C-alpha atoms as a printed R data frame, in Angstrom:
   type eleno elety resid chain resno       x       y      z
1  ATOM     1    CA   MET     A     1 -52.383 -15.074 26.667
2  ATOM     2    CA   ALA     A     2 -49.377 -15.105 29.045
3  ATOM     3    CA   LEU     A     3 -48.151 -18.281 27.371
4  ATOM     4    CA   MET     A     4 -48.261 -16.575 23.974
5  ATOM     5    CA   VAL     A     5 -46.277 -13.623 25.313
6  ATOM     6    CA   ILE     A     6 -43.654 -15.994 26.749
7  ATOM     7    CA   ILE     A     7 -43.444 -17.903 23.467
8  ATOM     8    CA   LEU     A     8 -43.219 -14.656 21.505
9  ATOM     9    CA   LEU     A     9 -40.432 -13.360 23.761
10 ATOM    10    CA   ALA     A    10 -38.574 -16.670 23.435
11 ATOM    11    CA   VAL     A    11 -38.813 -16.556 19.641
12 ATOM    12    CA   LEU     A    12 -37.708 -12.917 19.518
13 ATOM    13    CA   GLY     A    13 -34.855 -13.702 21.892
14 ATOM    14    CA   GLY     A    14 -33.762 -16.578 19.680
15 ATOM    15    CA   LEU     A    15 -33.914 -14.374 16.606
16 ATOM    16    CA   ALA     A    16 -31.869 -11.682 18.344
17 ATOM    17    CA   ALA     A    17 -29.181 -14.180 19.363
18 ATOM    18    CA   VAL     A    18 -28.008 -14.759 15.777
19 ATOM    19    CA   PRO     A    19 -27.313 -11.087 14.986
20 ATOM    20    CA   ALA     A    20 -25.739 -10.627 18.415
21 ATOM    21    CA   ARG     A    21 -23.317 -13.504 17.797
22 ATOM    22    CA   THR     A    22 -22.538 -12.152 14.344
23 ATOM    23    CA   TRP     A    23 -21.897  -8.692 15.773
24 ATOM    24    CA   MET     A    24 -19.597 -10.103 18.467
25 ATOM    25    CA   ALA     A    25 -17.636 -12.102 15.876
26 ATOM    26    CA   GLN     A    26 -17.300  -8.993 13.712
27 ATOM    27    CA   GLN     A    27 -16.048  -6.992 16.700
28 ATOM    28    CA   GLU     A    28 -13.335  -9.597 17.296
29 ATOM    29    CA   GLN     A    29 -12.356  -9.403 13.626
30 ATOM    30    CA   VAL     A    30 -12.171  -5.613 13.800
31 ATOM    31    CA   GLU     A    31  -9.974  -5.776 16.918
32 ATOM    32    CA   GLU     A    32  -7.639  -8.279 15.213
33 ATOM    33    CA   ALA     A    33  -7.477  -6.081 12.109
34 ATOM    34    CA   ASP     A    34  -6.609  -3.091 14.330
35 ATOM    35    CA   ARG     A    35  -3.801  -5.091 15.970
36 ATOM    36    CA   GLN     A    36  -2.451  -6.070 12.561
37 ATOM    37    CA   LEU     A    37  -2.693  -2.478 11.351
38 ATOM    38    CA   ARG     A    38  -0.717  -1.193 14.345
39 ATOM    39    CA   GLN     A    39   1.941  -3.881 13.751
40 ATOM    40    CA   LEU     A    40   2.202  -2.995 10.063
41 ATOM    41    CA   GLN     A    41   2.428   0.717 10.848
42 ATOM    42    CA   GLY     A    42   5.303  -0.036 13.220
43 ATOM    43    CA   ASP     A    43   6.994  -2.130 10.535
44 ATOM    44    CA   ILE     A    44   6.581   0.701  8.030
45 ATOM    45    CA   SER     A    45   8.107   3.138 10.490
46 ATOM    46    CA   ASP     A    46  11.093   0.830 11.027
47 ATOM    47    CA   LEU     A    47  11.581   0.409  7.290
48 ATOM    48    CA   GLU     A    48  11.377   4.158  6.708
49 ATOM    49    CA   GLY     A    49  14.108   4.600  9.313
50 ATOM    50    CA   GLN     A    50  16.261   2.026  7.534
51 ATOM    51    CA   LEU     A    51  15.624   3.773  4.234
52 ATOM    52    CA   ASP     A    52  16.717   7.110  5.693
53 ATOM    53    CA   ARG     A    53  19.906   5.534  7.080
54 ATOM    54    CA   LEU     A    54  20.670   3.769  3.796
55 ATOM    55    CA   GLN     A    55  20.686   7.110  2.012
56 ATOM    56    CA   THR     A    56  23.651   8.352  4.042
57 ATOM    57    CA   THR     A    57  27.250   7.938  2.887
58 ATOM    58    CA   SER     A    58  28.353   6.546  6.224
59 ATOM    59    CA   GLU     A    59  25.717   3.801  6.213
60 ATOM    60    CA   ILE     A    60  26.493   2.869  2.608
61 ATOM    61    CA   GLU     A    61  30.170   2.579  3.491
62 ATOM    62    CA   ARG     A    62  29.435   0.562  6.638
63 ATOM    63    CA   ARG     A    63  27.211  -1.879  4.758
64 ATOM    64    CA   ALA     A    64  29.694  -2.216  1.872
65 ATOM    65    CA   ARG     A    65  32.486  -3.082  4.298
66 ATOM    66    CA   GLN     A    66  30.374  -5.352  6.505
67 ATOM    67    CA   ASP     A    67  28.253  -7.169  3.937
68 ATOM    68    CA   PHE     A    68  30.531  -7.245  0.893
69 ATOM    69    CA   ASP     A    69  34.039  -6.962  2.393
70 ATOM    70    CA   LEU     A    70  34.756  -3.931  0.213
71 ATOM    71    CA   VAL     A    71  37.688  -1.629  0.958
72 ATOM    72    CA   TYR     A    72  38.989   1.608 -0.484
73 ATOM    73    CA   PRO     A    73  41.841   1.446 -2.997
74 ATOM    74    CA   GLY     A    74  45.111   1.096 -1.104
75 ATOM    75    CA   GLU     A    75  43.492  -0.495  1.958
76 ATOM    76    CA   GLU     A    76  44.062  -4.122  2.844
77 ATOM    77    CA   SER     A    77  41.395  -6.392  4.247
78 ATOM    78    CA   TYR     A    78  42.180  -9.185  6.688
79 ATOM    79    CA   ARG     A    79  39.954 -11.907  8.009
80 ATOM    80    CA   ILE     A    80  40.693 -13.730 11.253
81 ATOM    81    CA   LEU     A    81  39.536 -17.330 11.193
82 ATOM    82    CA   PRO     A    82  38.543 -19.287 14.294
83 ATOM    83    CA   ASP     A    83  40.898 -22.045 15.505
84 ATOM    84    CA   GLY     A    84  40.925 -24.905 13.029
85 ATOM    85    CA   GLY     A    85  39.195 -22.804 10.403
86 ATOM    86    CA   GLN     A    86  40.114 -23.278  6.795
87 ATOM    87    CA   PRO     A    87  40.512 -20.267  4.524
88 ATOM    88    CA   SER     A    88  37.769 -19.926  1.975
89 ATOM    89    CA   ILE     A    89  38.588 -19.942 -1.696
90 ATOM    90    CA   GLY     A    90  39.159 -16.402 -2.902
91 ATOM    91    CA   GLY     A    91  39.116 -15.112  0.660
């Protein structure tokens, strides 16, 4: 009788191990998904800040001057080349 109880407990323990491992693996997946979600929410927040800045006249002007070398009519743009640098065509 005691041997049957021990065998029964061993079988039940073995059967419980599979769901326990599955549950632990799922918990790790949930934690990783939470980490990714927090990262994406931070990225969204950063992008929303950039969007807000890009809707201001001063940021549009700054980006136009910096990224596209644009100037207002009547202004002159100069570029200083490093020593030994060759001027670019059209620049």
